[in-house]
N, C-alpha and C positions, 0 to 999 in steps of 0.2 A: 685197417682202421674202418674203412667204408663198410666192410662186411659186418663188423660188430655194431656199427651205427644202424644198419638196416635191421639187424636182429633186435636192437633196442626199439626201433620204430614199430616193428611188427608186434612186439609184446605190448608196448605202450598204447598203440592205437586200438588194439583188440580189447583192452581193459578199461578204456576211458573214452569220454566223448571229447574228441579233439578235431581240429582242422588238420588233417593229414593228407599229404600228396604222395609220399614216397612209396608206401607199401600197398595202398589201395588203388591199384591201377586197373581201370576197366576201359578198354579202348573202343568198346562197342556198347550199344544199349538195345535191349529187347522191347522196351516200351518207354514212351516219353510223354509226360504230362506238362503242359504249360498252363499257368494260371495267373490271374491278376485281379485287382479290384480298384475302385475309386476312379471312375472314368467319366469325365465331362463330355457330353455329346457334342457341345459346341466348341470344344478346345481342339488344338492339333493333337493327333493321335499317331505318334511316331513309331509305335512298337508292333503293329500287325505284321509287317514284312519281316521285322527282326524275329518275331515269334516263329514264323514259318521257316526261317533259316535253321531252326532246331528240329525240324521234322517231327512235330508232336503228333501223337496218336489221339489226343483229345485236348481241348482247351476248356478250362473251367473258369467261369465267372465267379469271383469271390464276393460280390456284392457292390452296391453303389455303381451299378453298371450304366446308369444314367443318373443325372441329378434332377429330380423332379418332385420337390416338396410342394405338393398342391392337392387340393380337394377336387380340382377340375380334371376329370379323366380324359377329356379331350386334349388338354395340354399335355398330360402324361403320354397319351397315345402319340401325339405329334413328336414328343421328345424321343420316344422309341423309334419313330420313323426316321428322325434325323440320324440316330445312331446306325440304324440298319442301312441307311443310304450311303454310309462312308464306304468308298470304293475299296479301300484296303481291308476293312472288316468284311466286306462281301467276299473278297478273295479268300480270306481265311475260312469263312463259313463253307465255301465251295470245296475246300480241300481238307478240312478238319472237323470232326464231330464237336459240337459245342453243348455244354451243359453248365449247371451252376446254381447258385443261390442268389437271393437279394439281400440288401441291407436297408438302412433307414431311408436313404434318399431315393431309392427306387421303390421302396415300400410306400413312400409318400409322406412320411412324417418324421422329422428329425428326432432321433433317439426313440422312435415310436415302438409300441408293443401291442398288447392285446386290445388297448383302448381305441385304436385307430378305426374310425367309422367308415373308411373307404377301403378296407383291406380286402374284401371280397372282389370289388371291382379292380383293384390294382393287381390282385392275383391273376385275374384273367388276362390283363394286359401283359404281365410278366410271361405267362405261358405262351401268349401270342408271339412275344419277342423270341422265345426259344423254339418257336414253330412246333409246339405240341399240338397234335391233332385234336380237333373238336370233340371227338368221341373217346379220347384217352381218359382213363379213370382219374388221372391227376386233375381233370377239370372239375370233378365233383368232390374231391377231397379238400378239407380245410387245411391250408398250409401248402407249401410248395416243396416239402421234403420228398426225396426219391433216392433210388439207388440203381446202379448198373454194374454188371460184371463184364469186364473186357477179357475175353479168352484169347490167348495167344498160344503159339506152338509149345512154349516151354512152361506155361502156367497161366495164371490169371491175376488180374488186379481188380478189386472191388472198390468202387467209388460210392460213398454214402454222402449225400448232400443233405444237410440239416437246415431247418428253418428256425432262426433265432429271433424272429419278429412276431409271427402271427399269434403265438400263445404266451409271449413273455410278459410276466407281471410287471407292474409299475416299478420304477427305479427309486431308490432312496437318496434324496438329494443331500449333499454335503454342505455343511456350514464353514468348512475349512477353505481358506483362500487357495486357489490353484487346483482345487479338486471339484469335480462336478457331482460325483456320486460316492456313496459309502456302501459297504457290503451289508446285506440283510443279515439278521441273526436268527438263530434257532431254526435253520432250514426253511425260512419263510420264502415264499415266492417260487416261481418256476421260470425256466427259459424255454423248454421244449413242450411243456404241457402233457397231460396224461396220455392222450392218444399217440402222440409222436414218441414218447418214451416207450410205450408198449410196442410200437412198430420197430423202434431201434433195437430193442432187446431181441426181437425175432430176427432182425437182419444180422445181428452179431452172433447169435447162437447157431444160425444155419450156415455160417461162413466156412468155406473151404479154400478160399483164395490165398495166394502167396503173400499178398499185401492188401491191407485195408486202408483206404484213404478216406478220412472223415473231413468234410468240408463244413467249416463254421464261419459265418461272416465276421464274427467278433473273436478276439483272442481268447484262447482257452487257458493258457498258463500265466501269461503276464497279467498281473492284477494290481500293481502298486501305483499306477499312474492316475487313478481317480476318474477315469472316463469309462466308456462301456467295455465290459469284459465279463466272462463267465465268473470271475472272482467276486462280482457283486451279488452272486447267489452261490455261496460256498457249498450248500447242500447239493446243488446241481453238479458242481465240480466233482465232489466225492462220489456222487452217484455214477457218473460216467466212468470214473476210474474203477469203481467197484465192478461195474458191468464188464469192462475189458478184462479184469482179472477173473471174475466168476465164469465168464463164457470162454475163457482161454483164448482170447483173440490175439493172434500173433501178428507182429509186424504192422502195427497200426501207426499211421502218421496223420497228424492233424494239419490242415491248411486253413489259414485265416487271412483277414484283410482289415479294412476299416480305418487303420491308424495313420495312414499317409506316410508310413515308414516301413521298411522291411527289416526283418531280423529272425534269428533262430532262437527258440527257447526249448530247453530240455529239462525234464524232471525224472527222477527215479520214483517209480511207483511200486510199493511193496506188493509182491505177488506177480509182477510182470517180469519176464526174463530179459527184457530190453528196456532201454530208457524211452520215455514217451516224448516225442518231438512235436512242437508246434512251429510250423514254417509260416511266417507272416509276409505277404507280399502286397505292398500298397505304396503308391498308387500309379495307375497307368498314365494319367495325364498331369498330375500335380502331386506335390509332396509337402511334408511338414518342413518348409524351408527355414523356419526360425528355430528348428529343433536345437536345444542346448543341453540335452541329456535328461534322462529320467530313470528311476530305479526299476530294475527287473532282475530279481535274484535267480531267475532261470536262464538269463541270456547267455549265449555263447557267441563269440565273435563280436562284430560291431553292428551298430544301427546304421542302415542305409537310408539317408534322408533326401534322396533325389528320386525322380521318377524311375520306375523299374517294373520288371515282371519276374515271375518265378518259374523255374524249370526243374523237374525231377526226372532223372534218367535211371532206369532200372536194368540191371544186369542180372538175369535169373539163373545164370550158371554160378556166379559167385555170391549172389544175393547182396551185392553192393548197390546202394542207391546214392547217386551223385545229385546233390541239391544245390541249385545255383540261383543267385540273384543277378539278373542281367539288366543292363541299362542301355544307354544310347549306343548305337552301332553294334548292338548285341554283345557288348563288352561284359565279361564276368566281373561283377563288383564284389562278390563274395561267394565262396564255394565251401560246401561241407559234404564230406562222404561218411557214410555209415554202413558197416557190414552187418546184416541181419542173419538170423538163423533160418536154416531150411526146415527145421523140425517144427 
């Protein structure tokens, strides 16, 4: 009976998106990503040592790395100093490369976009925070988008960090109680802006990596909650999907933050040979403690509404990626495994 049960699991897990433990066993990992978002610099930060226990090869900030809604750049600079002086975060930086994006509260304006009059100044402070050299080309580029390929013995992982703030058009306010925004119609508005879209297309068409990790501060798939999401700009959602298909991008995974909850969202995209997954991890110091449920047609598993961080473990022999939401004492709060294609 156990033999036939395992055969069933093998078939079922290979044809559907499910939380499977029985057949997808990878006792080792070749590359580990840790990431998180929504981090108050003056609050207790319990996760840096827990993150290190997972032996990450890189840590990715997902946005709201500090909370500093201000036009006073001296105040913002001091808030970054507070974060950088955290001894446990210092320990992580000494042992693990750090990259990432920003969101509204470290951009400087709540739900802010292209209209923010201090975005050039806040960009320089963000790059200071990530210790980007003064002569780096990122210092003269508008926006903080960037990419890096991590080469390992068995293959490579490409991390593409998007900027969903610097160029983003104004949001359309909602008149419906409980909703903050409504989607634009007729492909109005932009999230990434012309230059960033052109850059992203080149990054994706030249890709040879085994996996492509796309970092977005706001959720890509979940769009029903009425707050900030790619879904407020449906044309932008379809554009990214089309590029992934047209460029033949394989094994893309989206990482997002912002919402103060953690969850997995999965969608089938016509033309992609694999389901597109958006792994949301938020927040590092605080969470949506009054969460009572909200609709997300792409959600698999449960919503984690306590502080947490995200981990992705890559096995490049089997192409299995183990994705985990981890919380206090490094406990796994939710786990999802997916086997991708080597082709």
